[in-house]
N, C-alpha and C positions, 0 to 999 in steps of 0.2 A: 504493499500499499504505500501512497505517495500523496502526503499530505502539501501544498503547497499554493503562494495566491494565486487566482484565476487569471492566464491571460486571454486577454480580447478574441482569441480564436476559440475560446470553452463559452463565448457569452452567449450562444443560444441552447448551447447543453447545460449550463446553469439555470436559463431561464424557462427549460422544459421540465428541470430537475423541480424549482423551487413551484412549479406549474402542479406539478403529479405528486409532491409530496407535504406542502406549505402549507396549511388552512389559517384562514383569516383569523380565526379566534386562537391560533397557536403561541400561549406564551412565550417561548424559544425566539420566535422572532426578535432582531434586534433592530428593525428600521420597516416601517411597511411599505414603504420605498420599493420595496425586495418583493412583494403582493402584483406589482404591475409587471408585468413584461418587459417595459420600455426603462424601468426601474431598475429592473433585473440588469438589463443588459449593459445601462447607464454607470452601475457601480462596480462589473465587471471592467468594464472601460478604464475607470480611476483606480483599477486595483486595487480595492474594497472588499474583494470577496476571495476566503479561502476553500480551498477544496479538498476532498480526499477522494484520490483516483485510486482502484485498483480492475485489474487487468483494463484497464482502457475507459473504463466507466467512472462516471462522477457516482459516487455511492453516501457525501456528506460534502455540508458547504453553509 
């Protein structure tokens, strides 16, 4: 497993990960911007998202 800051080329993958795994009422979300696909992508572009990658797949963010 690799833990790293998400690069912009992972923007869409992170966006899909959040859409599939994070719900609006989740207390673990640090910023509601991550609930919006454009906001999540922008956070990745600003290098503000840490991801866990296992077998070339995002398993945590």
